Each structure stands twice: as structure tokens, then as C-alpha cells.
C-alpha positions, 0 to 999 in steps of 0.5 A: 479475483485478486485482492491487493489489500487485506490487513491482518490484525495482531491479535496476540502481541506475543506472537509477533514479539516471539520473532524479536531477539530476546534482548529487545523484547522488553523494550517493545513490551514497555511501549504503547503498541510496540512504540509505533507513533500514533495519530493526534486524532481518532476515528469517531466510531470504529476503524473496523466494520461493525458487522464482523465477529468480535471475540475480544480481539480485532477483526481479521486477527487470524487466518480463519476469520479472513477465510470466513469473512472474505476469501471464501464468500468472495471466491478470492484466488489470492490476497495480499496481506499488507501490514496495518499498524506495523507499516508505521515502523518507518516513522519511528524515531529509532531506525534500529527499533524499526528494523527489528519490528519490520523483521519480526512482522515479516517473519510473523506473516510467514509463520502465522499466515502464509503457512496456513492458507495457500491463497495468501501472499505477503507484503515486505515491511521495511524501515524506510528511514534507513534505506540501506537496512530496508534494502537488506530486509527486502532481500532477506524476506524476498527470498520467500516467493510468497512475498509479492511486494514491498510496502511503504507507508504514505507518511514519510520524511520526504517523497519517495522519488528522492535519491535517498530511497533508491536502495529500497527500489533497487532491491525490489527491482532486483527481485522483481517485486513491485513497491506498494505505497499505502496511505497512512501515517501522514503527520505521525512520528517523523513523517511530514504533515499530511497536507501543505497547510499543516496538521489536520484536526479531524479524521474526516480531514485526513481521510479526505486530504491526507491520504490523497495528498501523500499519494499524489506527492509520491507519484509526482516525486517518483516520476520527476526524479526519473526513478523509472528511467533508472529502474526500467523494470520497476512497478509501483502500486499506490494503495488507498489514496483515492483515484478520481484526482489522477487525471487532473494531476497527470494533466497538470504534470504533463503541462508543466513538463512541457514548459519546464523541460530543463528542470528534469532533462532526464525525462524524454517523454510525458510523465503520464506515459511513464505512469501508465507503464509503471504505476498501478492504483488500488480501487479502494477507495473508489470515490462515490459520484452521486450517480455520475459514475459514467463521468468517473469512468470517462475521466479514468480512461483518460489516465489509463483505466482500466489497465492501471486499476487493481482491486482492493477490499481493505478488509477489515476496515470500516470503509471496506469495499465489498467485492460483490458490490465492486463487481456490479459497479465496474463497467462490464468490460473492465471487470476481468482486468480490474479484478484479476488480470492487472494484478496477475500481470503486476505480480507475475510468477510470485502470485502463483497464478497465470494471467487470464 
């Protein structure tokens, strides 16, 4: 099993700040949570699973906890560590502080996590508000083959297909790295609001709309701007934005492409075909259907499933998908591809595994 979304928590801020140059550490110490932007709403109970051990630090704050609570029980062969709050560095008003924090987080992951369990792989955090600096950080951190993708925040100033972000995708493609876009941060810091109607009030609104809306926006943007035509080897993984909406948005986009070909003359085939070739989606959160899973599988097959799906647990968050439960829920014919083969093919040699 390959888990594409594990969130390491920062148990000791000083461990992370040790990787920030001395002259900047006091600034980060003097800000609420490293100066990262915050939501205007809060989770009504807890961001984390309540069954996880608590020792005064967040769950999943060290390798031993991840081993004990996730890797060992599930038999996970490889797990990708996606920054939790630190991915919001891309939404900080200062691109300089964002770059310093991104570098520190990448070095912290390398030292405190990748060195301690051979099953773990890293995700490169970068300051997307400064694409040239972000590309430099991708190339720097990407020299370590244990980093297997670049992670961008769902919240952003503009959709990622816009040319301003191209240096990030070029650097990733150059190194053979997929780019993962993880929901979160919509409406925070310098990011645009999470939906077309303006800011939301409740967490349930964001969790229903915000994460999915940004994921849809980035998907459509990458497709219509011709990002994959520019970079034919590029792969993108969309994480934690849901999946049931995918057939509808691709059908709608294909219909509009047929009628509006002059708007994007560089697209010489249906956007859905490009998506099947270049874009993958995490299973978490795989929508619950009140007993109508067969309908969900049929719809997803129309959008390329099971070949476009990669397993993700979202450990240690409250809406974590238990690997054993996912194994039972998926159609039997899908299981090996979704739980292992698709991610193994996506990450290739950097994962250190051979596709089954």
C-alpha cells in the first residue's frame, strides 16, 4: 500500500526553527504559529482523530507515532509526508519569510523524518507567491531523491494554470516530480475566497465547498492554459478536494471546449483526455453515498477510474480514511491499482518501489 497523504505535525517549533538562519528566527518566534495565516472559522471539535494518543503535542508529531498508528498496522510500503500548516507559507504576505519557512520545513522533513524510516517520502514546500524562488527551492530540495512531489496549497492568489506559476511546474517536470495540489488555505492570507459567492462562515461550508471549489478551479485552469501541452511529462495529483464532482466538471468542460475552440486554440483534443493522461486524484475524502456506491463507481469509471485514483489516508486528521476500510469499500478489481500501482507509476524511481 502507498499512502499519498500523511501529515507530520510540528511537535517542537524549535526543531523547525533550527533550520532558519539565525537572523530570522526571532521574527518567526514572535509571530502566532510562525506568522502563517489563519482561518476566520474553526473546527467545531478537533482537527485530529480523537482515538490517537495525546502527550501534550499534536498527534503524529514524531516518526514513532506515525509508525505505531499508521504505517505498521496498515502494512504501508511507502507514505508521502505533506506539510500540514506549513504549506500555507504560499499565502504569507511576505515572499521572503515564506521562502525561509519553506526551506526550513523541507530540511526539517529530511532530518527529522526521512532519516528515521525508509518508508517515508517527502513533499517539497515552496513559496508559490514568488514562482522563481519557488522553482529554486524545488531544484534544491529535489536533489534528494526521497522527495517525491512538490506540494502546493489549494488556496492561492490565482489558479495555477496561469503563466506566472509556470516556473514551478517547469522545475518539477525537469526533475521528474509530480506536483500535488492539496486543498486548504482558501480565503486565508493572500488567497482568493473559497467560493464564487464570497467568504464562508462555518467549517462545514468550507469542508463541503471550499476545498472542492479550489480543486476544480486549478484542474480547469491547468487544462485550458495548456500546461500539459507545454510540459508533456508533467503529472499533477489533486489531494483532498473530493472526487464525485469529477465526471460532471469534465463533461461540462468538454462540451464548452467543443463550442469555444477559438478561446484556447492550443488544445487539440478533449480536456478530459488530457486529464486522464496527466492528472491523478486522491481517494480521501471519497464521498459517502448512503448505500449507492455502485453509482459512484460507474460515474468515476466515466472519468478514468480506477487508473486516476491514488490512495490517501489524511492521517492524523479527524476525517482520516482507514486503509482497512478503504480496502473493503473499493471494488475488488480496483484495489491493487488504487492502493499501490497508480501511485507507484506516478512517483516512479523516487519512490524506490517497482510498480506491481
